[in-house]
C-alpha positions in Angstrom: 0.0 0.0 0.0 2.8 2.4 0.9 4.6 1.6 -2.3 1.5 2.2 -4.3 1.0 5.6 -2.7 4.6 6.5 -3.3 4.3 5.6 -6.9 1.1 7.6 -7.3 2.7 10.5 -5.6 5.7 10.3 -7.9 3.4 10.2 -10.9 1.5 13.3 -9.8 4.8 15.2 -9.1 6.3 14.1 -12.4 3.2 15.2 -14.4 2.9 18.5 -12.6 6.6 19.4 -12.9 6.7 18.2 -16.5 3.7 20.4 -17.3 5.5 23.4 -15.8 8.4 22.7 -18.1 6.1 22.6 -21.0 4.5 25.9 -19.9 8.0 27.4 -19.6 8.9 26.4 -23.1 5.6 27.9 -24.4 6.2 31.1 -22.5 9.7 31.4 -23.8 8.6 31.0 -27.4 5.1 32.5 -27.5 5.0 35.0 -24.6 1.8 36.0 -22.9 0.0 37.8 -25.7 -1.8 34.7 -27.2 -3.4 34.0 -23.9 -5.5 37.1 -24.1 -8.7 35.7 -25.6 -9.6 39.1 -26.8 -6.4 39.4 -28.8 -6.9 38.0 -32.3 -4.0 39.8 -33.9 -1.7 36.9 -34.0 -4.4 34.8 -35.6 -5.2 37.3 -38.3 -1.6 38.2 -39.1 -0.6 34.7 -40.3 2.7 35.0 -38.3 4.4 32.0 -40.0 2.0 30.8 -42.6 -1.6 31.7 -43.6 -3.0 28.6 -42.1 -3.8 30.2 -38.8 -6.0 32.7 -40.7 -8.0 29.7 -42.0 -8.3 28.2 -38.5 -9.5 31.5 -37.1 -11.8 32.3 -40.0 -13.4 28.9 -39.6 -14.1 29.6 -35.9 -15.5 33.1 -36.7 -17.9 31.7 -39.3 -18.9 28.9 -36.9 -19.5 31.3 -34.0 -21.6 33.6 -36.1 -23.8 30.9 -37.7 -26.9 29.2 -36.2 -26.2 26.1 -34.1 -27.4 23.0 -35.7 -26.7 19.3 -36.1 -24.1 18.0 -36.3 -22.7 20.3 -33.7 -19.4 21.2 -35.5 -21.0 22.2 -38.8 -21.2 25.8 -39.9 -23.5 26.7 -42.8 -22.0 30.1 -43.2 -19.1 28.5 -45.1 -19.6 26.4 -48.3 -23.2 27.8 -48.2 -25.8 26.6 -48.4 -24.5 23.1 -47.6 -22.1 24.0 -44.9 -18.9 22.3 -43.7 -17.4 21.0 -40.5 -14.9 23.2 -38.7 -12.7 20.1 -38.5 -11.9 20.8 -42.2 -10.9 24.4 -41.5 -8.6 23.0 -38.7 -10.5 25.0 -36.2 -10.3 22.3 -33.5 -14.0 21.2 -33.6 -14.1 20.0 -30.0 -12.9 23.4 -28.7 -15.1 25.3 -31.1 -18.2 23.5 -29.8 -17.2 23.9 -26.1 -16.1 27.6 -26.5 -19.2 28.7 -28.4 -21.3 29.5 -25.3 -18.4 31.2 -23.6 -17.8 33.4 -26.6 -21.5 34.3 -26.8 -21.4 35.4 -23.1 -18.2 37.5 -23.5 -19.1 39.1 -26.8 -16.5 40.8 -28.9 -13.2 39.1 -30.0 -12.7 35.6 -28.6 -10.0 33.2 -29.6 -9.0 29.9 -28.0 -5.9 29.1 -30.0 -3.4 30.6 -27.6 -4.8 28.7 -24.6 -5.1 25.5 -26.6 -1.4 25.8 -27.6 -0.4 26.4 -23.9 -2.3 23.4 -22.8 -0.7 21.3 -25.6 2.8 22.3 -24.3 1.8 21.6 -20.7 0.4 18.2 -21.6 3.4 17.5 -23.8 5.7 18.2 -20.8 3.5 16.3 -18.4 3.1 13.1 -20.4 6.8 13.2 -21.5 7.8 13.3 -17.8 5.5 10.3 -17.0 6.9 8.4 -20.1 10.5 9.1 -19.1 9.7 8.2 -15.5 9.0 4.6 -16.6 12.6 4.3 -17.7 14.5 6.4 -15.0 14.3 6.7 -11.3 13.8 9.8 -9.3 12.6 13.1 -10.7 15.6 14.9 -12.2 16.3 12.6 -15.1 12.7 12.2 -16.2 12.2 16.0 -16.0 15.4 16.6 -18.1 13.9 14.2 -20.7 10.6 16.1 -20.5 12.4 19.2 -21.5 13.7 17.5 -24.7 10.1 16.4 -25.6 8.6 19.8 -24.7 11.1 21.6 -27.0 10.7 19.0 -29.8 11.4 20.4 -33.2 8.3 18.9 -34.7 6.1 20.3 -31.9 7.5 23.8 -32.4 7.2 23.6 -36.2 3.6 22.3 -36.1 2.3 24.4 -33.3 3.3 27.5 -35.3 2.0 26.2 -38.6 -1.1 24.1 -37.9 -2.4 24.8 -34.4 -4.4 21.7 -33.9 -1.4 19.5 -34.8 0.3 20.9 -31.7 -1.6 18.3 -29.8 1.3 15.8 -30.1 0.8 15.0 -26.4 -1.8 12.6 -27.7 1.0 10.4 -29.1 3.0 10.7 -25.9 0.0 9.8 -23.8 -0.7 6.8 -26.0 2.9 5.6 -25.7 2.8 6.1 -21.9 -0.4 4.0 -21.6 1.2 1.3 -23.8 4.3 0.9 -21.7 2.5 1.2 -18.4 0.0 -1.5 -19.4 2.7 -3.7 -20.7 4.4 -3.6 -17.3 1.1 -4.4 -15.6 0.1 -7.2 -18.0 -3.1 -5.3 -19.0 -4.6 -4.5 -22.4 -7.5 -2.4 -21.2 -6.7 1.3 -20.6 -9.2 3.9 -20.0 -6.5 6.4 -20.9 -6.0 4.9 -24.4 -9.8 4.8 -24.9 -10.2 8.5 -24.1 -7.1 9.5 -26.1 -8.5 7.8 -29.2 -11.9 9.5 -28.8 -10.3 12.9 -28.1 -8.1 12.6 -31.2 -11.0 12.8 -33.6 -12.2 16.0 -31.9 -8.8 17.7 -32.3 -7.4 16.5 -35.6 -8.1 13.3 -37.5 -4.4 12.8 -38.4 -3.8 11.7 -34.8 -6.2 8.8 -35.2 -3.9 6.4 -37.1 -1.1 7.3 -34.7 -2.9 6.6 -31.4 -4.8 3.7 -32.8 -1.6 2.1 -34.0 -0.2 2.2 -30.5 -3.5 0.8 -29.2 -3.5 -2.0 -31.7 0.1 -2.9 -30.8 -0.9 -3.3 -27.1 -3.9 -5.4 -27.9 -2.0 -7.7 -30.3 0.8 -8.3 -27.9 -1.6 -9.1 -25.1 -3.7 -11.4 -27.3 -0.7 -13.4 -28.5 0.8 -13.6 -25.1 -2.4 -14.5 -23.2 -4.1 -16.3 -26.0 -7.3 -14.4 -25.3 -8.8 -12.3 -28.1 -12.4 -11.7 -27.3 -12.1 -9.0 -24.7 -9.3 -7.1 -26.6 -11.5 -7.3 -29.7 -14.5 -5.9 -27.8 -12.3 -3.1 -26.3 -11.1 -2.1 -29.8 -14.5 -2.3 -31.4 -16.1 -0.3 -28.6 -13.4 2.3 -28.8 -13.8 2.6 -32.6 -17.6 2.9 -32.2 -17.3 5.7 -29.7 -14.7 7.5 -31.9 -17.0 7.3 -34.9 -20.0 8.6 -32.9 -18.0 11.5 -31.5 -16.7 12.3 -35.0 -20.2 12.2 -36.4 -21.4 14.5 -33.6 -18.7 17.0 -34.6 -19.6 16.8 -38.3 -16.5 14.9 -39.6 -18.8 12.8 -41.8 -21.1 15.6 -42.8 -21.8 16.0 -46.5 -19.8 14.5 -49.4 -16.1 15.2 -49.8 -14.6 15.0 -53.2 -11.9 17.5 -52.8 -8.6 17.5 -50.9 -6.2 16.0 -53.4 -7.2 12.3 -53.6 -4.1 11.8 -55.7 -1.7 13.6 -53.5 -0.4 10.6 -51.5 3.4 10.5 -52.1 3.7 14.3 -52.7 4.0 15.1 -49.0 6.2 12.1 -48.3 9.0 11.9 -45.8 12.5 12.4 -47.3 15.1 9.8 -46.3 17.1 12.6 -44.8 14.3 13.9 -42.6 15.8 12.8 -39.3 18.9 14.9 -39.7 17.6 17.7 -42.0 17.1 20.7 -39.7 15.3 23.0 -42.2 11.7 24.0 -41.4 9.3 26.1 -43.4 10.5 29.5 -44.5 14.1 28.3 -44.2 14.1 28.3 -40.3 17.0 26.1 -39.2 16.6 23.9 -36.1 20.3 23.3 -35.6 23.3 25.3 -34.7 25.6 22.8 -36.2 24.0 20.7 -39.0 23.4 22.3 -42.4 20.1 22.3 -44.3 19.6 19.4 -46.6 17.8 19.4 -50.0 14.3 18.1 -50.3 11.7 17.9 -53.1 8.0 18.1 -53.6 6.1 18.4 -50.3 8.9 16.9 -48.2 8.8 20.0 -46.0 5.5 18.9 -44.5 7.2 15.7 -43.2 9.7 17.7 -41.2 11.2 15.3 -38.6 14.5 16.7 -37.4 15.5 14.8 -34.2 18.0 17.3 -32.8 21.7 16.9 -32.2 21.3 15.5 -28.7 19.1 12.6 -29.9 21.2 12.0 -33.0 24.4 11.8 -31.0 22.8 9.6 -28.3 21.1 7.0 -30.6 24.3 5.3 -32.0 25.8 5.1 -28.5 22.6 3.6 -27.1 22.3 1.2 -30.0 25.8 -0.1 -29.4 25.4 -0.4 -25.6 22.0 -2.2 -26.0 23.0 -4.5 -28.7 22.8 -7.6 -26.4 19.3 -6.6 -25.2 18.0 -5.5 -28.6 16.7 -8.9 -29.7 14.8 -9.3 -26.5 13.3 -5.8 -26.7 12.1 -6.5 -30.3 10.5 -9.7 -29.2 8.8 -8.1 -26.3 7.5 -5.2 -28.3 7.0 -7.0 -31.6 3.6 -5.5 -32.5 4.8 -2.0 -31.6 7.8 -2.5 -33.9 5.5 -3.8 -36.6 3.1 -0.8 -36.5 6.1 1.6 -36.4 7.4 -0.1 -39.6 4.0 0.3 -41.3 3.8 4.0 -40.2 7.4 4.6 -41.5 6.7 2.9 -44.9 3.5 5.0 -45.2 5.4 8.2 -44.3 8.1 7.5 -46.9 5.4 6.5 -49.4 5.7 5.0 -52.8 7.6 8.2 -53.9 11.0 7.5 -52.4 13.1 10.7 -52.0 16.6 11.3 -50.7 18.0 14.9 -50.5 17.0 16.6 -53.7 16.4 13.4 -55.8 13.4 11.1 -56.3 15.0 7.7 -56.1 11.9 5.7 -57.2 8.2 6.0 -57.7 6.7 2.6 -57.0 3.5 1.8 -58.9 0.3 1.6 -56.8 -3.2 1.0 -57.9 -5.3 4.1 -58.3 -7.7 2.8 -55.7 -4.9 2.6 -53.1 -3.7 6.0 -54.0 -7.2 7.4 -53.4 -7.5 5.5 -50.1 -4.1 6.5 -48.8 -4.8 10.2 -49.8 -7.4 10.4 -47.1 -4.2 11.1 -45.1 -2.6 12.9 -48.0 0.2 14.4 -45.9 1.4 10.9 -45.0 4.8 12.1 -43.7 3.1 13.2 -40.5 2.3 9.6 -39.5 6.0 9.1 -38.6 5.5 11.0 -35.4 5.0 8.0 -33.1 8.3 6.5 -34.4 10.0 9.9 -34.0 9.0 10.1 -30.3 10.0 6.4 -29.7 13.5 7.2 -31.1 13.7 10.2 -28.8 12.5 8.0 -25.9 15.1 5.3 -26.8 17.9 7.9 -26.7 16.7 9.0 -23.3 16.2 5.5 -21.8 19.5 4.3 -23.0 21.4 7.1 -21.5 19.4 6.9 -18.2 20.6 3.3 -17.8 24.3 4.2 -17.9 26.3 4.8 -14.7 25.7 8.3 -13.6 22.7 8.3 -15.9 21.4 11.6 -14.5 24.6 13.3 -15.7 24.3 11.8 -19.2 20.7 12.7 -19.5 21.3 16.3 -18.4 24.1 16.6 -21.0 21.8 15.1 -23.6 19.1 17.7 -22.8 21.6 20.5 -22.8 23.0 19.6 -26.2 19.5 19.2 -27.6 18.3 22.5 -26.3 21.5 24.3 -27.4 21.1 22.8 -30.9 17.5 23.8 -31.5 17.6 27.1 -29.7 18.1 29.2 -32.9 14.7 28.0 -34.2 13.1 28.8 -30.8 14.5 32.3 -31.0 13.3 32.8 -34.5 9.8 31.5 -33.7 9.7 33.8 -30.6 10.7 36.8 -32.8 8.0 35.9 -35.3 5.4 35.9 -32.6 6.6 39.2 -31.2 6.5 40.8 -34.7 2.9 39.6 -35.1 2.0 41.7 -32.1 3.7 44.9 -33.0 1.0 46.4 -35.2 -1.7 48.2 -33.4 -4.2 46.6 -35.7 -4.1 43.4 -37.5 -2.7 43.5 -41.1 -5.2 43.1 -43.9 -4.9 43.3 -47.7 -8.4 44.7 -47.9 -7.7 48.4 -47.5 -9.8 49.9 -50.3 -12.8 51.9 -49.3 -14.8 49.6 -51.6 -14.9 47.1 -48.8 -16.6 49.5 -46.5 -19.4 49.9 -49.0 -19.5 46.2 -49.7 -20.1 45.4 -46.0 -23.8 45.7 -46.7 -24.0 42.3 -48.5 -25.2 39.2 -46.8 -23.5 36.7 -49.0 -20.3 36.4 -51.0 -20.5 34.3 -54.2 -17.0 33.2 -55.1 -17.6 32.3 -58.8 -14.2 30.6 -59.0 -11.9 28.8 -56.7 -10.2 31.5 -54.5 -9.1 29.5 -51.5 -5.4 30.0 -52.2 -5.4 33.8 -51.9 -8.6 34.7 -50.1 -8.1 34.2 -46.3 -8.2 38.0 -45.7 -11.5 38.0 -47.5 -12.7 35.1 -45.3 -11.9 37.1 -42.2 -13.6 40.2 -43.5 -16.7 38.2 -44.5 -16.8 36.6 -41.1 -16.4 39.9 -39.3 -19.4 41.3 -41.2 -21.6 38.3 -40.5 -21.8 37.2 -44.1 -22.1 33.7 -45.6 -20.0 32.5 -48.5 -20.1 29.6 -50.9 -16.3 29.4 -50.8 -15.4 26.5 -48.4 -12.1 27.8 -47.2 -11.6 24.2 -46.1 -9.4 21.2 -46.8 -12.4 19.0 -47.7 -15.7 19.7 -49.5 -17.9 18.5 -52.3 -16.3 19.8 -55.5 -19.2 18.7 -57.7 -21.8 20.5 -55.6 -19.7 23.6 -55.4 -19.1 23.6 -59.2 -22.9 23.3 -59.8 -23.6 26.1 -57.4 -21.1 28.4 -59.1 -22.6 27.6 -62.5 -26.0 28.6 -61.2 -24.5 31.9 -60.2 -22.9 32.4 -63.6 -26.3 31.5 -65.3 -28.0 34.2 -63.2 -25.4 36.8 -64.2 -25.7 35.8 -67.9 -29.5 36.2 -67.6 -29.0 39.7 -66.0 -30.6 38.7 -62.7 -28.0 39.0 -60.0 -29.0 38.8 -56.3 -29.1 42.2 -54.7 -27.7 41.0 -51.4 -24.8 39.1 -53.0 -21.3 40.2 -53.8 -19.9 38.3 -56.8 -16.1 37.7 -56.9 -13.9 36.4 -59.6 -10.2 35.3 -59.3 -9.6 35.5 -63.1 -10.0 38.6 -65.1 -11.0 36.7 -68.2 -13.9 35.0 -66.5 -15.0 38.3 -65.0 -15.0 39.9 -68.5 -17.0 37.1 -69.9 -19.7 37.5 -67.2 -19.9 41.3 -66.7 -21.7 42.6 -69.8 -25.3 41.6 -69.0 -25.1 43.2 -65.5 -22.9 46.2 -65.9 -25.8 48.6 -65.6 -27.1 47.0 -62.4 -23.9 46.9 -60.4 -20.5 48.4 -59.8 -18.2 46.2 -61.7 -14.4 46.3 -61.8 -11.0 45.4 -60.4 -10.1 46.0 -56.7 -6.5 45.8 -55.8 -5.1 45.1 -52.4 -2.2 46.4 -50.3 -0.3 43.2 -51.3 -0.5 41.0 -54.4 -4.2 40.0 -54.2 -6.6 41.3 -56.8 -10.4 40.8 -56.8 -12.7 41.2 -59.8 -16.1 42.1 -58.5 -19.7 42.6 -59.5 -21.4 44.5 -56.7 -25.2 44.9 -57.3 -26.8 48.2 -56.2 -23.5 50.1 -56.0 -23.5 51.3 -59.7 -22.4 54.9 -60.1 -20.4 55.0 -56.9 -16.8 56.2 -57.0 -14.0 54.5 -54.9 -10.3 55.1 -54.3 -7.4 54.5 -56.6 -7.2 50.8 -55.8 -10.4 50.4 -57.8 -10.6 50.3 -61.5 -14.3 50.5 -62.7 -15.4 48.5 -65.7 -16.2 51.0 -68.5 -15.0 52.0 -71.9 -11.7 53.0 -70.4 -11.1 49.7 -68.7 -7.6 48.4 -69.7 -6.6 45.1 -71.2 -4.2 42.8 -69.5 -2.3 39.8 -70.7 -3.8 36.5 -69.5 -1.9 34.9 -66.7 -1.2 31.8 -68.7 1.9 29.6 -68.4 2.7 26.2 -69.8 5.5 24.6 -71.8 5.1 27.1 -74.6 3.7 30.2 -72.9 5.1 32.2 -70.0 2.6 34.5 -68.3 0.7 35.2 -71.5 3.8 35.5 -73.8 4.8 32.9 -76.4 8.3 31.9 -75.4 9.6 30.9 -78.8 9.1 34.3 -80.4 8.4 36.7 -77.5 6.2 38.6 -80.0 2.8 36.8 -79.5 0.7 37.5 -76.5 -2.7 36.0 -75.4 -5.8 37.4 -73.9 -8.8 35.5 -72.5 -11.5 35.7 -75.1 -14.4 37.9 -74.0 -16.8 40.4 -75.7 -14.8 43.2 -74.1 -11.4 42.0 -75.4 -12.8 41.4 -78.9 -14.3 44.9 -79.0 -11.0 46.4 -78.0 -8.9 44.4 -80.5 -11.3 44.5 -83.6 -9.9 46.9 -86.1 -7.2 48.1 -83.7 -3.8 48.9 -85.3 -1.7 49.3 -82.1 -1.4 47.8 -78.6 -0.3 50.6 -76.3 1.5 50.6 -73.0 3.4 53.3 -71.0 3.1 55.8 -73.8 4.5 53.4 -76.5 2.6 51.9 -79.4 3.3 48.4 -80.7 1.8 47.6 -84.2 -0.6 44.6 -84.2 0.4 42.2 -87.0 -2.3 39.5 -86.5 -5.2 38.6 -84.2 -5.8 34.8 -84.1 -9.0 33.4 -82.4 -8.7 29.8 -83.6 -7.9 28.4 -80.2 -11.2 28.5 -78.4 -11.3 30.7 -75.3 -8.2 32.7 -76.3 -7.3 35.7 -78.5 -3.6 35.5 -79.6 -2.1 38.8 -80.8 1.2 39.0 -82.7 3.0 42.3 -82.3 5.9 44.1 -83.9 7.9 44.0 -80.7 11.3 42.7 -79.7 10.2 41.2 -76.3 6.6 41.2 -75.2 7.4 40.2 -71.7 7.6 43.9 -70.9 3.8 44.0 -71.3 3.2 41.6 -68.4 1.0 43.1 -65.7 0.7 46.3 -67.6 -2.5 48.2 -68.3 -2.9 48.1 -72.1 -5.0 50.1 -74.5 -5.6 49.9 -78.2 -5.5 52.4 -81.0 
C-alpha cells in the first residue's frame, strides 16, 4: 500500500513538474499575448503561414452561424450546404465547447493561444511520465521532459497548424502502452479516451494513437491467447470514436476535394531525421546544415535534434545484447512503427533533392491513402520512440542523470536558434496596433452591406483575408475555405450563379467575386448597368474582380478600376510549356488574352497595342484556339507588357 501511494505521488509530481516545463517552453517561445482571448492579432496576421488565418476564420464563421446538427458544422461557409470546422482545422471540440463562452463574453474571442499552452503543458507532463517509466527519481525524467517539450516537430507544427500541436496525444498513448505492458493489461481507460479525443482535435492523430492501441492489444492477445475482450475493447473504442466524429460533423456531407491523388507528394525524405530546415528556411540546428528536399517533403519535417542524433548510436551499441529481447517483447509496436514509416516514406521515395523511385500503386490505393494525404506526419510515433530510446539508453548508464542532463543541454543548445526565430516571429505579429489586412480599399466599406459572398471561381489560395472580412461582417460564403468539401456540388452552385449573371438577374444581397479577369470579363456585360463592376487591388499581391449589385455609379479610391470603356486590357496569366505568363516563349512577339466580348471589341480593327506611352503595331489577331485571343505584335520582347495596363488604338 505504501509503495502504491509512493508511486502515485511520484506520478503526480512528475506530471505537474513536466507540465510546468512545457509551460515554460511555451512562455519562452510565445510569450503571454496569445493567452488574451480578446487578442486576435496573431491569428489574423498569419505569423508564420496563412493557415492560422484559415483556422481563425473557420471559428468566426462557426461562432456567427446558427447552431445545428451535427454540432461542429457551420453553414456560413460552403453555403448553403455547410462544412465541419474540422476541415478548417479550427479544432472542432474546442469550437463547440467555447461557443457558449464566446457568446457570453461578446467581442473578439480566440482559444488558439490557450489551446497551444495546454498542448505544451500536456506534452511536458506526459513526457515526464513516459520518461519516468525508464528512469528513477525526478531529475532525469524532467530533463527528458524538456527534450520532448522543445521537440522540433512540436514547435514547427504548433506555429503552422495549431491543432497539430496536440502531439501529447501520441506521448499519452505511448505512456499507456508501456504502463499497461508492465502491468500485463490490455484495457486502458486512458487509451480509450485518447482515441476519442483525437478525432475532436485533428483526424491525423487517429492512425497514430490507434496504431499504439493495436500494438498493445495484439501483444496481449498473442501472449495471453485471449482475443475476445481485446477485440470488444477495440470495437467499442472505434464505435465511440466514430460517434464522436459524427457529432462534430466529420462525416457531414460529401467530400470529393482534398487532393485524392496527393499521396506521395507530402512524403518523408530519407534525410528527414537529420535535416534541420523547417518552413520558410528556419534552421533547427546550430551545427547541422540544411539538406535538400523535393515536392512536399517540407511537410514531413522530422529533425530529431543533435542530442538525440548523438545519443542514438551510443545507445544502440550499448543495448545490442538486449536488442533482440526488446524487439520480441514489443514486436507489435515495432510492426506498426514499420508500417507507419513505410506509409510516411510512401511510394515516392526521395533522398535529398532526388526522387529515387516511384513505386506503382493501384489508383484505388492512392485514393484510399490520400485520405491522409500528408502521409509524412504519420511518422511522429516513431519519431518520439526514437527520442525515448535515446533518453532511456542514457538513463541506464552509470551516472545516468549526468548523461541525461548533458543530452538535454546539447539538444536545447542545438534547436535554440529556431526557438528564438519563432519567438521573434510571434513578437513581430503583435507589433501592429491593428491586424494586417490586404483589404484596405474603401470599396470594402461599401460592400459590408452584403449578406452573401459568391466566389464564382476557386479562390481559397489567396482569399483568407477575404474570409476574415466576411466573417467579421456576418456574411455567408459559398467558398469553403476548407481542406475537404464537395467539389461537384460547389461547381454546380457556381454555375448557377454564372447563369444568373448571364441572364441579367444578380441577387441584390450578394457580392460576386472572380479570381480570373478573363472569367470576369465574360460575365460582366449583362449586369454592368445593375452593379458596380471592376477590379479591386489590395495592399499586397491579391486582386479581386467584383460585381457589386446596387453600387453602380459610386466612386471609390485609386485601388479600384471601374469596368467601362476606359477599362484596360491585361495579358492573360497563362503559363505552360510554350507560354510564359501570356507571352509565347519561342518568339516573344505573340501575347494572349482570355476571349471575351470586351477583349474582342478592343482588338477588332485596332492597329496598335499601347503601354506606357508606347505603341506596338498589331500584326495579327488569331482566335482559332477556343477561349483565347492571340495577338502577334511588332515588338522585340513582349514580356515587358506583363502586368501592364494596355489600351488599343
